[in-house]
N, C-alpha and C positions, 0 to 999 in steps of 0.2 A: 330110729332114722328120721323119725318127724322133728324130735328134739334137735339134730344137728342141723337140720336146714333151717329150724328156727334160730338158731345160733349163726348160721353164715349170713342169713336175709339182716338180722341183726346189725351185724358187722359192717354189711354194705350202707344199712341207711345211717350208721354213725360216722362212718367214713365220709359219706357225701356231705354231712352236716358240719362238718369240723373244716373242709374244705375252703368254704366261704369267710369263716372264722379266721384261720390262717391267713387268708388273702387280705382281709381287715387289717390284722394287724400288722402284715408286711408293708400296706398301705401308710400306716401310720408310722412306720419305722422310717419311711422315706423322708417325713416331713414335708407332706403337700401343704401348700396353702390352706388355710380353715377357710370356709365358707363366707365367711365377714370379708375377707382380704381378697376374694376373685372379683375382678373388674366387673361391672354391671354391662350389659349391653347398651346403654345409653351412654358410657364413657369410651367405648368404640365406636361408636358411630360416624358417619360425617356430617358436615355443616352444610346445610342447604340455604341458599339467599331468603327463603321464605323464614327460616329458624328464628328465634328470639335472638338467640347470642349474637347472629349477624346482624340482626335489625337495631340491638341496642348497642351494640359497638359503633354502628355507624350513626346512629344517632349522637353519641357522645363524641365521636371525631367532628361532627358538624357543628357542635354546641361550642366544644372548646377550639374551633378554627385551625384543625389538624388535616383537612382534606386538602391536597395540593402541596403538601410539602413533600419534594421530591425524594427525601430519606425515608418516606413511610411505604412508598409504593403507588400502586394505582388501584388498589382493591375496590375505592369506593369511586374514583375517578372516571372510569370507563363507565359509557351508558349502560342502562340494564341488559339490553339487547345482546349487549358484546361480554358481557360477565359470564364466567364457568358457572352453570347451575349450582355445584358441588364443590365443595372444598374438603381435603382430608383435614382432620383434628390438626396435625401438625402444622398444614399451609395457614391454618386460621391462627395457630396458638404465634406464629413469626408476625403476622398483623397486628395481633394483641398485645405483643410484646412491643411492637414499635409504635403504634399508636398511643397505648399507656405512658411512655416516654413524652411523647408528645403532650399530651394531656398534662402531667403534672409540671412540663417545663413552662407551658403556658399559663398553669396556674400560679407559678412562682413569681413570673414576670408580670401578672396582672396589677394593676393599679389598683382594683376593687379589691382583690383577695374574695372577695364573696363565691363561696362554693357551697353548689349544690349537694348536700348529706346524701339525697337520694343516687345522685350519679357516682358519687364515691362508694356507696354499697354495692351499685349494680358492676362497677368496676372490682370490687371485691370477690363478687359471685362470679364473673365471667373467671377471674385468676384463679378462683378455687376449685372451677370446673375443671381447669386444663393446666392442674399443676404438674400430671407426668409429662406433658409435653413440652410445658416451660421450662422443667427442670431439666429435660433431654438437650433443650435448645442451649440453656445457660452452660450445662456440661460440652458441649462441642465448640461453644464461644470460648470457653476457658481453655480447652486443649489447642484450640486454633491460636490464641495468645501464647501459650507456651510454646508452639512449636516456631511461632514466629520469631520469639525472643532467640530461641536455639537458632536459627536462621542468619540473625543479624551478623553474627560475627564471620558467616562464611559468604557474606555478599561481596560481589567484586567491588562495588563502590556505591556508597549512599548519593552520590550525585552524578554518576556515571552509568550509562547504560550500553552496553555490548550487544551489538548484532552483527550477524555475519551471513555472506551469502557465497556459494561456491557454484561454479558453471563447469561442468564437463560437454565437452563439445566433439561431435563425430563427422566430419566433413568431407565432403568430395567435389573435384572439380572438373568440367570437362568445357573445352574449347579454348579461346584465348591463344595464347604462345605455344600451346601445345607441349609445354615442358612444365615437369614436376606435378602431373596431373595424379597425383597418389591421394588417398583416403588418409587422412590425418585425426589423430585423438589429441585434444588440446584441452586446456583449464584455465579459469580466472578465478582467483581467491581473494575476497574483499573482507576486513573486519573495520567495522565501525564502532568508534567510540564517541557517543554522545554525550556532552556534558552540560548541564545547566545551574547556572548560577542564581538566577530570580526565580525559575519556574517558567519563564516566557522568553527567555534567550537559548540558544544554543551554539556550544562549540563542536565542531567535528573534526575528529581527526581520521583518516582513513589509510589504511595499510594494504597495499594491493600487490601480488604477486601472480605472474599470469605468463602463459607460452602459447596464445594464440598470436598465429603470424598475420600479418596483412597479406592479402591475395592479391596484391596488385602486379607482383611478378610473375604469380604463374597464370593471371589471367591475362596481363598485358593491359589492365587499366583500373583506375581507381573505382570506377564505378561496381565491383564487384566485390567490396570490401564489407566484412560484416560487422555488426553492429556492437558487438561485445569485444571485439580484437583489442588485444593488449599484450605485449611481450616484453619480459624484462629478465628473462630466463629464470622464473620463479623465484626470484629473490625479493623477499619483503621490501618495500619502499613507501615512503608517505607519498600517496597521489591524491590526496585532497588536505587541505586544512581551511577550516572556513569557520566564522564567529557570525552569526546574525543575532540581532535583537530589536525590540520594537521602540518604537519612540511614539508615546500616546498610544492610542486604538486604531490609529489608521495607517502608520508608517512602519516599515521595517527595511533596516539597514543590514546590508551585506558587506562583509569584508573577506575576500578572497587571499589568502597568504600562499597556496598552491593548488594547481589543478584546478582553479576557476575558468569559468567558459560565461560568454553572453546569454546563454540561456537559464544561468543559475540566477538571473535577476528579474526573470519574469516567466510567463507560462507560454510554453509553445503550441497552444492550441492544437495538441495532438494527443489526447489523453490517453487512448489503447494503445499508441506504437511507441511512445516516447523513450520508454525503459529498455536498457541495454538488455536486460536480464529476463525479462518477461512480454516485451513488445516485439517491434519490428528486428527480423534476424540481419536485415542490413542497414549500412551507416547511413544512406540516403533517406531510406524510410523511416528513420525516426525523428526529423524535423526539418524543416525549412532549410537548405544549406546555408542561407546568410547568415543564421545563428554562429556559424563555425567559425567566422571571421576574427577570432581571437580565443586565446587560452593563457591562463597563466594568473599571476596576482591581479587584484582589482578591487574596486568598490562600485556599489550599487545601491539602489534604492527602489523599492515599491511602495505608493501611495493608494490606499484604497480609497477612494471619494464616497463610494457606497456599493451594495451587493451586486449593482450592474456596472460601474465604472471602476477603473483602476488605470495608474498609470506608473510605468516603471523607467528606470534608467540605469545605466552602468557604464564603467569604464575599464577595459582589460590591456595591462600593459605586458606584453608578452616575455620580455628582458628587463622587467624591471629592477630585478637584483644584482645585474651584472653592472659594474661601473663602468665598463666601456659605453652601454647605453645609455643607462639608469631609465627615468621616466620621460624625459623630454625626447631620448632618440631612439627608443624603444618601438619595434613594430607594435601598432595598439588597435583595439576594436572598439566602439563605443556605440550604445544601442539606446534606443528612445523607443517606448511601446505603449498603445493606448489600448487596453483591454475592454472589450464593451459584451453586455449579456443583455441585448432588448428583449429578449422573452427566456424564460425558464429553461428551455432546451436547446437555444442558439447560443454559440459564443463567438466572437469574433477578434483577431489580434490585427492591428494597423502597426506594421514595424518599420523603423529606419535604423540603418546602421552606417556608420561613417569607421573606414578602416585605412591602416597605411600599412603596406608590406606584408597584409594578411588575406590576401586574394585567394589562396589556396584552401579552398574547404575540404578536400581529401574525398570528394563525392561525383566531380564532374569530369572531363576529359582534359587531356593534356594542356590544350589550348586555354581552355577556360581558367585553368590553374595558375598559367603565365600566358597571356594572349601578345606579349610583346617579345618572344624569343629570348628571353633572359637579357635583354638591352636594357632593361630599366631596373634600378636600383631604390627608386622612389614611386611608388605604385600607391596613388590614393584612390578611394571607391566610395561611392552612395549607392547603397543598397536599400531597397525598397521592397517589402512584401504585407502579403494578406493572407492569412490563414484563418480557417474558419471550421468548425465542428458542428454539426445538427444532429440532435436525438430523435430519432423519428419514433422509436419505440425503445420499450426495454431490451430488445434483444438486436437492434440495428442503429448505428451512427453513420453517419455519412460525412466525409470531411475532406480536407486537403489544404493544398496552398498555392501560391503565384510568386515567385521571387525573380527580381530583375536587378541588374547590378551594371552600374557605369563605371568603368577603371578608366584610370588616367595616368599616363606614363609621364610624371613630373619634369624629369631630367632626359627628356629625348625630344628633339627638336620638333617644334609644333605641337607639342603637349599631345599627342594622338589620344584618342579614347577607343574604347572595346564596349559593347554591349552584351551582357551574359543573361540568359534567361533560362527558367528551371520552373516546373512544376508538378504537383501529382496530386492524384484522387484516392482518396482512401475510403474502405468499406471495412467498418467493425462489426462482428457478430458476437458481443458477450453473452456467456452464459448458455453456449450453444451445446447442447447433449448433457450439460451438467454445470451447476453452479460453479463459477469462477473460471470455467473453460473460456478461452477465447479464439475465433477465426478471424483473419485479417487478408484484407486483398488491397496492394497497392500498385496503381498503376501510373507511371509518370515518365517525365523528360529529364536525366541529369543536366545539371548546368553545361549548357552550350553557347558557343561565341557564335551570334547571329550577326554581328556587323563590326569591322575593325579597320580603324582608320590608318591603324601601323601598316598593314600589308593586308591585301584582300585575300591573299594566299592561306592569310591565317585566319581563315573563318570556318568554322566546321561545317563540312560538305553534306552529311546527313544527319539524319536524327537516329538516334538510341532510344529505345524503348526500356523503361525499368518495370518489370513485370513480377510480381512476389506474393507469394502465396504461404502461410503458415497457420498451423494449428495449435493452440497450446491448451494441452489437456494436465488439469491440476489433479494430478494423481492423489495427493493428501494436502494439509493444509501446509506443509513446508516443501511439497515436492512438484516441480511442474516440469512436464516433458513436451518440447516445443519441436516436432517435424516441419522443415520449411524449405521452399523452393525459388530460386531466385534466378532470374532468366533476363540477361542484357544481350538485345537485339543490336545489331549494327555498332558493337562496342567501339568508344571514342569517336561516335559519330561518324562513323568511316563507311561508306558502301560498301555490301558485301563481304563485310568482315566476318569470321564465324562467330556465331552466336554463343555466348558464355554461359555456362549452366552451373550453379551451385546449390547444393544440396545438402543441408546439416540437420542434426538432431541435437538440440540444444535442451540438458536437463539441469535445471536449476535448483539447487537445495539452499534453503533462508532458514536462519535461526537466529 
């Protein structure tokens, strides 16, 4: 019995002794790294701004005039108090690689070609210490170069960029003529092909398809028109053909072959509201109506005297392509504008527009669009405008405009004149609730005939108020949702006429 117990105990001890031995053989069979190939703790640690590696690279960069080169980043350009106290080894390796190239380039072009051998030894030592990170960086660059080469045959064009925009709008109307007051779902699609031949010019071809109707018939007034309306039964057509190019460093020339507007030649000083897809929901709220006295082919120029002063001029001939009218007999609009920025956050525009048979801006009353009761076929107009925008803070900009027009019936006895007046006050709240969001409020008076020598009965009797509220929510970088409400009191500047309400939810997809 004693002998059997002894044998049993011996077998247990032998088994326990063999287990670690078998485990050791198993580990060896898995080919794990020998101890001399395992990375040391120092090769895995981050780099502090007080470490010799950081200080050595900074010293080399300073001595070989590499600090301040935009291609190298801003590792040493920021003041010490703004630098990150610690960098990962990979982050430091990126800067080491960039500064090394700069150092070697400056040595190559140096007139003395005197190189401190100790500096080269320090640079070699740094490279040796960051071999894994530099190798990884080079592998990623090689892979990116291969992917770029593979993508080149698939590019749309090496000189042309394609961008697009799609608007879906859900709109409801109440008031006005009390007809067709139904909810509608409409759209607008734009494709822009932008081509540059020199790098500073731009040829734009825009294709557009849309079915967003004018609300004039349903509301009884053009004051209720939407800012993004367009309707060609969703058939693509060229809606814009434009070429712009610089002359020197201060002048830019614009040639509009199709779809041009006077506002293309200058800034309308209404930065948060002017876009039809991301700004005001109404036609009136986008810009001073005097800019709308002309659309079609034309030419213009903007000359920048300085960062604070610029001058614009342009000419649009609506039917220049029609042999019956040509450039000489076509309705036209001509603009001259002086833009001023006396202080950093204040912008002012002083505008003059001369037009012929282009009085209808599609924003005011019926009388404002034709104050001579269709009795004149030759209406000339001189319009004057002041536009301003004052940025009071990062989240609030106050602006607005005043527009005044003197229209003359050149072919009516006595050449009667009519005065037309409009104005608006705007409040913009950028980044409200979230970055790139925008809340906007517009309060104004659409174009109104305040005086008429042709017939006193052809003066607007009351005053309409344009009240607009919208909030653009930037859901993603490419999707913006804008609910908005437009209220027109005393439509057509007529007393006690039913108020018009237009509500819309505009969703904009950009790509």
